[in-house]
C-alpha positions in Angstrom: -194.5 70.5 -88.0 -195.0 67.8 -90.7 -197.0 64.6 -90.1 -196.9 61.3 -92.0 -200.5 61.3 -93.2 -200.5 57.6 -94.4 -199.1 56.5 -91.0 -201.9 58.5 -89.2 -204.5 56.8 -91.4 -203.0 53.4 -90.6 -203.2 54.1 -86.9 -206.9 55.0 -87.3 -207.6 51.9 -89.4 -206.1 49.7 -86.7 -208.5 51.2 -84.2 -205.8 53.0 -82.3 -207.7 56.0 -81.1 -208.4 57.7 -77.8 -211.3 55.8 -76.2 -214.2 57.7 -74.6 -213.5 55.7 -71.4 -209.8 56.8 -71.2 -209.2 59.0 -68.1 -207.9 61.8 -70.3 -210.9 61.8 -72.6 -213.3 61.4 -69.7 -211.8 64.4 -67.8 -211.6 66.6 -70.9 -215.1 65.8 -71.9 -216.5 66.5 -68.4 -214.7 69.9 -68.4 -216.0 70.7 -71.9 -219.6 69.9 -70.8 -219.2 72.1 -67.7 -218.1 75.0 -69.9 -221.1 74.4 -72.1 -223.4 74.6 -69.1 -222.0 78.0 -68.2 -223.2 79.5 -71.5 -226.5 81.2 -71.2 -227.9 80.1 -74.6 -229.9 77.2 -75.9 -228.6 75.1 -78.8 -230.8 73.0 -81.0 -228.5 71.8 -83.8 -225.3 70.4 -82.3 -222.5 68.6 -84.1 -219.6 66.6 -82.7 -216.4 67.2 -84.7 -214.8 63.8 -84.3 -211.5 64.0 -86.3 -209.2 66.8 -87.5 -209.7 65.4 -91.1 -213.4 65.1 -90.8 -215.2 66.1 -94.0 -217.8 68.9 -93.7 -221.4 67.7 -93.6 -223.5 68.5 -96.7 -225.8 70.9 -94.8 -224.6 73.9 -92.8 -226.2 75.8 -90.0 -225.1 73.9 -86.9 -225.6 76.2 -84.0 -223.0 74.3 -81.8 -219.9 72.3 -82.8 -218.0 70.4 -80.2 -214.6 68.9 -80.5 -213.0 66.8 -77.7 -209.4 65.9 -78.3 -209.7 65.5 -82.0 -207.5 68.3 -83.2 -204.0 67.8 -81.8 -202.9 65.6 -84.7 -203.7 68.2 -87.4 -200.7 69.3 -89.5 -202.3 72.8 -89.9 -205.2 73.9 -87.7 -206.2 76.9 -89.8 -207.9 74.8 -92.5 -209.6 72.7 -89.8 -210.9 75.8 -88.0 -212.1 77.2 -91.3 -214.0 74.0 -92.1 -215.6 74.2 -88.6 -216.4 77.9 -89.0 -218.0 77.3 -92.4 -220.4 74.8 -90.9 -221.7 77.1 -88.1 -224.8 79.1 -88.4 -224.7 82.8 -87.6 -224.3 83.3 -83.8 -223.2 79.6 -83.7 -220.6 78.5 -81.2 -217.5 76.3 -81.5 -216.3 74.8 -78.2 -213.4 72.4 -78.2 -210.5 71.1 -76.2 -207.1 69.9 -77.4 -203.7 69.0 -76.0 -200.9 71.5 -76.1 -198.5 73.5 -74.0 -196.0 71.4 -72.0 -197.9 68.1 -72.4 -195.7 65.1 -71.8 -192.7 67.3 -71.1 -191.2 64.6 -68.8 -191.2 62.0 -71.6 -189.7 64.5 -74.1 -187.0 65.4 -71.7 -185.8 61.9 -70.8 -186.0 60.5 -74.3 -184.0 63.4 -75.7 -181.4 63.3 -73.0 -181.0 59.5 -73.2 -180.6 59.5 -77.0 -178.1 62.4 -76.9 -176.0 60.5 -74.3 -175.9 57.4 -76.4 -175.7 58.7 -80.0 -174.8 62.4 -79.7 -178.1 63.4 -81.5 -181.8 63.3 -80.7 -184.6 62.6 -83.1 -188.1 64.0 -82.6 -190.1 61.3 -80.8 -193.1 63.4 -79.8 -194.9 66.0 -81.9 -194.4 69.7 -80.8 -197.4 71.2 -79.0 -199.4 74.3 -79.8 -199.6 77.0 -77.3 -202.5 79.3 -76.3 -201.3 82.2 -78.5 -201.0 80.1 -81.7 -204.4 78.5 -81.1 -206.1 81.8 -80.7 -204.3 83.2 -83.7 -205.4 80.3 -85.9 -209.0 80.8 -84.7 -208.9 84.5 -85.6 -207.4 83.7 -89.0 -210.3 81.3 -89.6 -213.0 83.9 -88.9 -213.9 83.4 -85.3 -214.8 86.5 -83.3 -213.0 87.2 -80.0 -211.8 83.6 -79.5 -211.0 82.6 -75.9 -208.4 80.0 -75.1 -207.7 78.9 -71.5 -205.5 76.1 -70.1 -206.1 73.5 -67.5 -203.4 71.0 -66.3 -204.0 67.3 -65.7 -201.7 64.7 -64.2 -202.0 61.0 -65.0 -200.2 58.3 -63.2 -198.5 55.2 -64.7 -196.5 52.3 -63.3 -193.5 53.3 -65.4 -192.4 55.0 -68.7 -193.1 51.8 -70.7 -196.8 51.8 -69.5 -197.1 55.4 -70.6 -195.6 54.7 -74.0 -197.9 51.7 -74.4 -200.9 53.8 -73.6 -199.8 56.4 -76.2 -199.5 53.8 -78.9 -202.9 52.2 -78.1 -204.5 55.7 -78.1 -203.2 56.5 -81.6 -200.5 58.8 -80.4 -197.5 57.0 -81.7 -194.9 59.2 -83.3 -196.2 60.2 -86.7 -193.7 63.0 -87.5 -192.0 62.8 -90.9 -188.7 63.6 -89.2 -188.9 60.6 -86.8 -186.2 58.0 -86.7 -186.9 54.9 -88.8 -183.8 53.0 -87.8 -184.0 50.6 -84.8 -183.0 52.7 -81.8 -180.2 51.6 -79.5 -181.2 48.8 -77.1 -180.3 50.9 -74.1 -182.2 54.0 -75.2 -185.5 53.3 -73.6 -184.0 51.6 -70.6 -181.9 54.7 -69.9 -184.9 57.0 -70.5 -187.0 54.9 -68.1 -184.4 55.2 -65.4 -184.2 58.9 -65.9 -188.0 59.2 -65.8 -188.2 57.2 -62.6 -185.4 59.2 -60.9 -186.9 62.6 -61.8 -190.7 62.2 -61.9 -191.6 59.4 -59.5 -194.6 59.9 -57.1 -194.4 59.3 -53.4 -197.2 56.8 -53.6 -195.5 54.9 -56.4 -195.5 55.2 -60.2 -194.6 58.1 -62.4 -196.5 61.2 -63.4 -197.3 62.5 -66.9 -198.3 66.1 -67.3 -201.0 67.1 -69.9 -202.1 70.6 -70.7 -205.6 70.9 -72.0 -206.5 74.0 -74.0 -210.2 74.9 -74.1 -211.3 76.8 -77.3 -214.3 79.0 -77.4 -215.3 81.0 -80.5 -218.4 82.4 -82.1 -219.5 83.0 -85.7 -220.9 86.5 -85.6 -223.1 88.2 -88.1 
């Protein structure tokens, strides 16, 4: 998986990031805080890791580092996890949540099928997702002891596929893959994909569903 780093920086500069008031962020953060409450330990030096490319702070020794949906755009998570690990004090905890698994599988399916039917090939239009095993392996490689990764599924509702894609763009989730198509897509591509989406993933009460898999990450820095 290779990302266009300058394009990602441009998205951030334009303020296209996931807002704390977005339903996805609000749900993920509430679940993260609930998991933190379940840990029978007090923390006195917490740090919020706000971006996958965040520079480490000058001082170390944070006893808790939290990350809420700030890691899924990383090209390689091992350096990110190593940076987080290096900032933790002994017996410090990293607790995070990121998207992965089968997130947005509906959109991937209909965009791929629509493009194949019109052009006989399909370009990557959404970044591939990490799974639980790859996340746990990256944490182990970075030094965390006995990392725990668990998944929770969330469904969001949109009026149609275009509303979903607009939300993704405004949240800084536009396609940033180096292998993405740069040519103007066929006019009928998104219309066909939207029809497929509506036909397959409509909800009885109206609108369409979008599936999101949240992976919660839990790792300690032992002595």
